[in-house]
MDTraj code that builds the backbone (N, CA, C; nanometers):
import mdtraj as md
import numpy as np

residues = "UNK UNK UNK UNK UNK UNK UNK UNK UNK UNK UNK UNK UNK UNK UNK UNK UNK UNK UNK UNK UNK UNK UNK UNK UNK UNK UNK UNK UNK UNK UNK UNK UNK UNK UNK UNK UNK UNK UNK UNK UNK UNK UNK UNK UNK UNK UNK UNK UNK UNK UNK UNK UNK UNK UNK UNK UNK UNK UNK UNK UNK UNK UNK UNK UNK UNK UNK UNK UNK UNK UNK UNK UNK UNK UNK UNK UNK UNK UNK UNK UNK UNK UNK UNK UNK UNK UNK UNK UNK UNK UNK UNK UNK UNK UNK UNK UNK UNK UNK UNK UNK UNK UNK UNK UNK UNK UNK UNK UNK UNK UNK UNK UNK UNK UNK UNK UNK UNK UNK UNK UNK UNK UNK UNK UNK UNK UNK UNK".split()
xyz = np.array([
    [11.8562, 10.7802, 12.9042],
    [11.9634, 10.7011, 12.9039],
    [11.9058, 10.5415, 12.9263],
    [11.9241, 10.4505, 12.8412],
    [11.8807, 10.3291, 12.8856],
    [11.9523, 10.2435, 12.9939],
    [11.9005, 10.1514, 13.0469],
    [11.9536, 10.0872, 13.1522],
    [12.0989, 10.0160, 13.1370],
    [12.0952, 9.9601, 13.0110],
    [12.2176, 9.8783, 12.9579],
    [12.3347, 9.9797, 12.9480],
    [12.3038, 10.1045, 12.9015],
    [12.4150, 10.2035, 12.8857],
    [12.4540, 10.2609, 13.0121],
    [12.3521, 10.2879, 13.1176],
    [12.3911, 10.3384, 13.2430],
    [12.4831, 10.2282, 13.3165],
    [12.4357, 10.0882, 13.2978],
    [12.5122, 9.9995, 13.3623],
    [12.6616, 10.0023, 13.3073],
    [12.6667, 9.9967, 13.1732],
    [12.8007, 9.9826, 13.1211],
    [12.8869, 10.1190, 13.1641],
    [12.8276, 10.2190, 13.1651],
    [12.8945, 10.3501, 13.2160],
    [12.9425, 10.3144, 13.3532],
    [12.8539, 10.2652, 13.4498],
    [12.8939, 10.2425, 13.5728],
    [12.9985, 10.1413, 13.5973],
    [12.9976, 10.0437, 13.5055],
    [13.1107, 9.9438, 13.5060],
    [13.2377, 9.9929, 13.4559],
    [13.2416, 10.0906, 13.3639],
    [13.3631, 10.1429, 13.3298],
    [13.4200, 10.2483, 13.4442],
    [13.3285, 10.3173, 13.5236],
    [13.3916, 10.3882, 13.6175],
    [13.4456, 10.2980, 13.7407],
    [13.3748, 10.1794, 13.7452],
    [13.4345, 10.0888, 13.8536],
    [13.5528, 10.0291, 13.8214],
    [13.5824, 9.9998, 13.6831],
    [13.7051, 9.9508, 13.6292],
    [13.8140, 10.0660, 13.6406],
    [13.7847, 10.1769, 13.6188],
    [13.8790, 10.2741, 13.6297],
    [13.9187, 10.2969, 13.7715],
    [13.8277, 10.2946, 13.8777],
    [13.8518, 10.2885, 14.0133],
    [13.9351, 10.1822, 14.0631],
    [13.9110, 10.0682, 14.0112],
    [14.0144, 9.9469, 14.0359],
    [14.1512, 9.9802, 14.0031],
    [14.1639, 10.0290, 13.8735],
    [14.3073, 10.0637, 13.8186],
    [14.3677, 10.1566, 13.9078],
    [14.2903, 10.2546, 13.9552],
    [14.3644, 10.3622, 14.0453],
    [14.3920, 10.3136, 14.1756],
    [14.3068, 10.2252, 14.2266],
    [14.3420, 10.1651, 14.3656],
    [14.4564, 10.0741, 14.3610],
    [14.4649, 9.9909, 14.2601],
    [14.5829, 9.9053, 14.2405],
    [14.7089, 9.9916, 14.2267],
    [14.7006, 10.1040, 14.1503],
    [14.8245, 10.1867, 14.1263],
    [14.8676, 10.2635, 14.2608],
    [14.7866, 10.2809, 14.3505],
    [14.8214, 10.3301, 14.4775],
    [14.8523, 10.2364, 14.5846],
    [14.8522, 10.1132, 14.5555],
    [14.9036, 9.9988, 14.6449],
    [14.7916, 9.9316, 14.7122],
    [14.6644, 9.9423, 14.6843],
    [14.5583, 9.8865, 14.7338],
    [14.5388, 9.7331, 14.6727],
    [14.5002, 9.6456, 14.7678],
    [14.4610, 9.5037, 14.7175],
    [14.3024, 9.4986, 14.7048],
    [14.2709, 9.4741, 14.5849],
    [14.1089, 9.4821, 14.5846],
    [14.0790, 9.3220, 14.5964],
    [13.9822, 9.3101, 14.7056],
    [13.9276, 9.1913, 14.7526],
    [13.8192, 9.1471, 14.6747],
    [13.7252, 9.2469, 14.6512],
    [13.5998, 9.1959, 14.6069],
    [13.5179, 9.3054, 14.5379],
    [13.4654, 9.2819, 14.4162],
    [13.3824, 9.3871, 14.3665],
    [13.2351, 9.3476, 14.3733],
    [13.1459, 9.4447, 14.3934],
    [12.9870, 9.4188, 14.3973],
    [12.9515, 9.3132, 14.4895],
    [13.0039, 9.3317, 14.6166],
    [12.9279, 9.2634, 14.7250],
    [12.7847, 9.3021, 14.7413],
    [12.6981, 9.2036, 14.7400],
    [12.5661, 9.2290, 14.7399],
    [12.4838, 9.1587, 14.8624],
    [12.4004, 9.2347, 14.9225],
    [12.3007, 9.1560, 15.0169],
    [12.1579, 9.2236, 14.9607],
    [12.0542, 9.1804, 15.0220],
    [11.9354, 9.1841, 14.9774],
    [11.8830, 9.3565, 14.9920],
    [11.9595, 9.4224, 15.0910],
    [11.9218, 9.5510, 15.1081],
    [12.0463, 9.6570, 15.0638],
    [12.1343, 9.5995, 15.0108],
    [12.2508, 9.7120, 14.9820],
    [12.3773, 9.6373, 14.9015],
    [12.4529, 9.7255, 14.8592],
    [12.5739, 9.6707, 14.7942],
    [12.6977, 9.7584, 14.8005],
    [12.8021, 9.6865, 14.8121],
    [12.9420, 9.7634, 14.7956],
    [13.0104, 9.7372, 14.6839],
    [13.0387, 9.8647, 14.6160],
    [13.1032, 9.8444, 14.4847],
    [13.2390, 9.7784, 14.4890],
    [13.3295, 9.8109, 14.5785],
    [13.4590, 9.7467, 14.5966],
    [13.4911, 9.7397, 14.7348],
    [13.5504, 9.6207, 14.7668],
    [13.6108, 9.6086, 14.9055],
    [13.7685, 9.5774, 14.8766],
    [13.8472, 9.6635, 14.9493],
    [13.9817, 9.6724, 14.9137],
    [14.0577, 9.6587, 15.0570],
    [14.1866, 9.6303, 15.0382],
    [14.2822, 9.6387, 15.1629],
    [14.3712, 9.7664, 15.1346],
    [14.3650, 9.8623, 15.2112],
    [14.4721, 9.9803, 15.2125],
    [14.5852, 9.9432, 15.3170],
    [14.6904, 9.9168, 15.2774],
    [14.8054, 9.8551, 15.3378],
    [14.8875, 9.9710, 15.4178],
    [14.8473, 10.0984, 15.3988],
    [14.9262, 10.2047, 15.4726],
    [14.8499, 10.2207, 15.5982],
    [14.9263, 10.2699, 15.6796],
    [14.8618, 10.3165, 15.8211],
    [14.8372, 10.1845, 15.9032],
    [14.8995, 10.0806, 15.8962],
    [14.8630, 9.9539, 15.9652],
    [14.7675, 9.8694, 15.9012],
    [14.7059, 9.9089, 15.7727],
    [14.6036, 9.8333, 15.7032],
    [14.4698, 9.8616, 15.7497],
    [14.3842, 9.8841, 15.6436],
    [14.2449, 9.9121, 15.6563],
    [14.1714, 9.8186, 15.5611],
    [14.0469, 9.7712, 15.6077],
    [13.9629, 9.7200, 15.5138],
    [13.8636, 9.8322, 15.4741],
    [13.8698, 9.8604, 15.3463],
    [13.7859, 9.9734, 15.2911],
    [13.6684, 9.9320, 15.2133],
    [13.5637, 9.9946, 15.2435],
    [13.4413, 9.9698, 15.1715],
    [13.4238, 10.1005, 15.0854],
    [13.4284, 10.0725, 14.9469],
    [13.4260, 10.1913, 14.8475],
    [13.3055, 10.2014, 14.7753],
    [13.2466, 10.3097, 14.7812],
    [13.1319, 10.3361, 14.6793],
    [13.2028, 10.4225, 14.5678],
    [13.1493, 10.3870, 14.4383],
    [13.2082, 10.4502, 14.3239],
    [13.0897, 10.5293, 14.2547],
    [13.1050, 10.6330, 14.2157],
    [13.0133, 10.7283, 14.1602],
    [13.0770, 10.8047, 14.0501],
    [13.0175, 10.7882, 13.9197],
    [13.0399, 10.8381, 13.7927],
    [12.9404, 10.9424, 13.7471],
    [12.9936, 11.0304, 13.6801],
    [12.9092, 11.1271, 13.6232],
    [12.9459, 11.1640, 13.4853],
    [12.8489, 11.1926, 13.3976],
    [12.8771, 11.2353, 13.2516],
    [12.9078, 11.3864, 13.2582],
    [12.8221, 11.4389, 13.3514],
    [12.8150, 11.5883, 13.3527],
    [12.7816, 11.6226, 13.5174],
    [12.8073, 11.7461, 13.5524],
    [12.7938, 11.7857, 13.6784],
    [12.6577, 11.8608, 13.6964],
    [12.5835, 11.8443, 13.5966],
    [12.4339, 11.9117, 13.5926],
    [12.3479, 11.8758, 13.7133],
    [12.3555, 11.7521, 13.7670],
    [12.2833, 11.7140, 13.8776],
    [12.3818, 11.7060, 13.9981],
    [12.4921, 11.7864, 14.0126],
    [12.5766, 11.7832, 14.1164],
    [12.6903, 11.6994, 14.1068],
    [12.7889, 11.7068, 14.1956],
    [12.9142, 11.6354, 14.1967],
    [12.8747, 11.4891, 14.2106],
    [12.9591, 11.3987, 14.1594],
    [12.9137, 11.2496, 14.1957],
    [12.9136, 11.2097, 14.3260],
    [13.0003, 11.2507, 14.4256],
    [12.9945, 11.2232, 14.5631],
    [12.8738, 11.2628, 14.6335],
    [12.8069, 11.3662, 14.5782],
    [12.6942, 11.4414, 14.6433],
    [12.5749, 11.3373, 14.6473],
    [12.5825, 11.2336, 14.5539],
    [12.4725, 11.1354, 14.5565],
    [12.4791, 11.0199, 14.6601],
    [12.5891, 11.0313, 14.7321],
    [12.5961, 10.9312, 14.8519],
    [12.5323, 10.9946, 14.9676],
    [12.3985, 10.9880, 14.9521],
    [12.3289, 11.0540, 15.0740],
    [12.3110, 10.9572, 15.1978],
    [12.2371, 11.0013, 15.2954],
    [12.2355, 10.9290, 15.4252],
    [12.1713, 10.7727, 15.3886],
    [12.0678, 10.7669, 15.3080],
    [12.0034, 10.6466, 15.2681],
    [12.1168, 10.5285, 15.2154],
    [12.1807, 10.5968, 15.1137],
    [12.2862, 10.5234, 15.0689],
    [12.3886, 10.4708, 15.1448],
    [12.4345, 10.5737, 15.2387],
    [12.5276, 10.5352, 15.3346],
    [12.4730, 10.4283, 15.4296],
    [12.3521, 10.4251, 15.4696],
    [12.2970, 10.3284, 15.5459],
    [12.3151, 10.1869, 15.4858],
    [12.2657, 10.1956, 15.3694],
    [12.2638, 10.0495, 15.2796],
    [12.4219, 9.9972, 15.2745],
    [12.5094, 10.0943, 15.2494],
    [12.6381, 10.0462, 15.2337],
    [12.6835, 9.9924, 15.3839],
    [12.6746, 10.0567, 15.4675],
    [12.6930, 10.0206, 15.6099],
    [12.6402, 9.8838, 15.6510],
    [12.5107, 9.8608, 15.6117],
    [12.4411, 9.7379, 15.6349],
    [12.5134, 9.6153, 15.5551],
    [12.5520, 9.6476, 15.4378],
    [12.6343, 9.5505, 15.3528],
    [12.7572, 9.5269, 15.4166],
    [12.8368, 9.6286, 15.4687],
    [12.9636, 9.6236, 15.5231],
    [12.9571, 9.5253, 15.6591],
    [12.8458, 9.5516, 15.7252],
    [12.8434, 9.4653, 15.8400],
    [12.8122, 9.3062, 15.8136],
    [12.7422, 9.2805, 15.6980],
    [12.7152, 9.1562, 15.6652],
    [12.8343, 9.0980, 15.6159],
    [12.9190, 9.1670, 15.5303],
    [13.0467, 9.1173, 15.5028],
    [13.1265, 9.0787, 15.6092],
    [13.1607, 9.1805, 15.7235],
    [13.2348, 9.1471, 15.8258],
    [13.1955, 9.0378, 15.9030],
    [13.0584, 9.0195, 15.9204],
    [13.0036, 8.8834, 15.9789],
    [13.0412, 8.7645, 15.9261],
    [13.0145, 8.7718, 15.7910],
    [13.0491, 8.6692, 15.6901],
    [13.1786, 8.6051, 15.7007],
    [13.2590, 8.7121, 15.6968],
    [13.4204, 8.6783, 15.6873],
    [13.4823, 8.6728, 15.8156],
    [13.4192, 8.6976, 15.9288],
    [13.4533, 8.7014, 16.0623],
    [13.5764, 8.7883, 16.0742],
    [13.5857, 8.8908, 16.0160],
    [13.7060, 8.9815, 16.0334],
    [13.6600, 9.0926, 16.1421],
    [13.6041, 9.0609, 16.2410],
    [13.5779, 9.1618, 16.3346],
    [13.6802, 9.2602, 16.4038],
    [13.8031, 9.2185, 16.4168],
    [13.8951, 9.2699, 16.4832],
    [14.0028, 9.3433, 16.3894],
    [13.9416, 9.4154, 16.2823],
    [14.0123, 9.4849, 16.1852],
    [13.9759, 9.6351, 16.1715],
    [14.0482, 9.7170, 16.1497],
    [14.0253, 9.8566, 16.1226],
    [13.9557, 9.8596, 15.9808],
    [13.8374, 9.9532, 15.9741],
    [13.7840, 9.9636, 15.8427],
    [13.7567, 10.1063, 15.8294],
    [13.6951, 10.1317, 15.6903],
    [13.6555, 10.2848, 15.6730],
    [13.5736, 10.2797, 15.5504],
    [13.4963, 10.3719, 15.5341],
    [13.4075, 10.3945, 15.3998],
    [13.4689, 10.5026, 15.3289],
    [13.5094, 10.4654, 15.2010],
    [13.5565, 10.5876, 15.1163],
    [13.4473, 10.5859, 14.9937],
    [13.4651, 10.7107, 14.9112],
    [13.3969, 10.7269, 14.8003],
    [13.5126, 10.7667, 14.6863],
    [13.4770, 10.7183, 14.5816],
    [13.5593, 10.7458, 14.4718],
    [13.4745, 10.8048, 14.3524],
    [13.4991, 10.9362, 14.3449],
    [13.4257, 10.9905, 14.2307],
    [13.5070, 11.0204, 14.1117],
    [13.4301, 10.9780, 13.9961],
    [13.4813, 10.9690, 13.8689],
    [13.3998, 11.1021, 13.7894],
    [13.4708, 11.1949, 13.7837],
    [13.4309, 11.3121, 13.7280],
    [13.3980, 11.3329, 13.5674],
    [13.3337, 11.4059, 13.5111],
    [13.3336, 11.4243, 13.3744],
    [13.4711, 11.4607, 13.3167],
    [13.4992, 11.3949, 13.2111],
    [13.6417, 11.4006, 13.1528],
    [13.7394, 11.2883, 13.2229],
    [13.6822, 11.2176, 13.3266],
    [13.7695, 11.1182, 13.3633],
    [13.8523, 11.1317, 13.4869],
    [13.8600, 11.2651, 13.5578],
    [13.9246, 11.2833, 13.6669],
    [13.8827, 11.1939, 13.7875],
    [13.9699, 11.1481, 13.8724],
    [13.9329, 11.0724, 13.9886],
    [13.9636, 11.1502, 14.1291],
    [13.8476, 11.1414, 14.2123],
    [13.8678, 11.2106, 14.3406],
    [13.8355, 11.0897, 14.4349],
    [13.9465, 11.0677, 14.5149],
    [13.9377, 10.9538, 14.6222],
    [13.9025, 11.0379, 14.7669],
    [13.7915, 11.0263, 14.8024],
    [13.7542, 11.0779, 14.9402],
    [13.7640, 10.9592, 15.0632],
    [13.8705, 10.9746, 15.1212],
    [13.8841, 10.8593, 15.2396],
    [13.8023, 10.9173, 15.3433],
    [13.7613, 10.8064, 15.4184],
    [13.6676, 10.8240, 15.5541],
    [13.5607, 10.9196, 15.5145],
    [13.4826, 10.9033, 15.3969],
    [13.3725, 10.9925, 15.3428],
    [13.2535, 10.9855, 15.4412],
    [13.2429, 10.8863, 15.5132],
    [13.1313, 10.8783, 15.6191],
    [13.1631, 10.7602, 15.7206],
    [13.0951, 10.7676, 15.8272],
    [13.1161, 10.6672, 15.9471],
    [12.9778, 10.6125, 15.9929],
    [13.0006, 10.4986, 16.0707],
    [12.8824, 10.4527, 16.1118],
    [12.8374, 10.5550, 16.2270],
    [12.7084, 10.6033, 16.2146],
    [12.6650, 10.7203, 16.3321],
    [12.6757, 10.6583, 16.4517],
    [12.7202, 10.7445, 16.5532],
    [12.7231, 10.7026, 16.6928],
    [12.5851, 10.6429, 16.7428],
    [12.5788, 10.5594, 16.8221],
    [12.4609, 10.4831, 16.8824],
    [12.3963, 10.3920, 16.7599],
    [12.4533, 10.3662, 16.6648],
    [12.4095, 10.2690, 16.5709],
    [12.4792, 10.1304, 16.5947],
    [12.4118, 10.0314, 16.6195],
    [12.4778, 9.9083, 16.6538],
    [12.4312, 9.8014, 16.5654],
    [12.5323, 9.7408, 16.4874],
    [12.4993, 9.6388, 16.3846],
    [12.5802, 9.5135, 16.4282],
    [12.6859, 9.5267, 16.4910],
    [12.7665, 9.4068, 16.5295],
    [12.7084, 9.3256, 16.6413],
])
top = md.Topology()
chain = top.add_chain()
for i, resn in enumerate(residues, 1):
    res = top.add_residue(resn, chain, resSeq=i)
    for name in ("N", "CA", "C"):
        top.add_atom(name, md.element.get_by_symbol(name[0]), res)
traj = md.Trajectory(xyz[None], top)
C-alpha cells in the first residue's frame, strides 16, 4: 500500500475517532501534536470523573492479519507518546491536572474500541 493511501486511511480513522469522542462528551483540544521524537494523535478533555487530560493514540486496521490494532502500541510507541505528552504538559504549563493515556482501535468493518488508561508512565520514570 503506498504512503498516501496509508496516510489517508489513518486520517479517516482519526476523523472517526474524533466523531466518537465528541459523541461521548469529550472536548478535542488538538490533533497531531508533534515533537521531534514522537506524536500524539489526539489530545482531549474527558469531563467525567472530575476531568482528565487524555492523550489518545489511534490505530486503524484494514484486517486483523497482523493482530489487533491496539497490539501495535508497543513499549517503544508508548515511550514516544509519553515523551510527547510531557512536552505538551510543559508547553501548556498544565502540571496540576489529572491525565491518562488511551488507545482507540478502529477495527476492520469500522467498529470502535476505546481502551481507557491503556498504559501509564512506568514507575521510576521521571520526565517532569
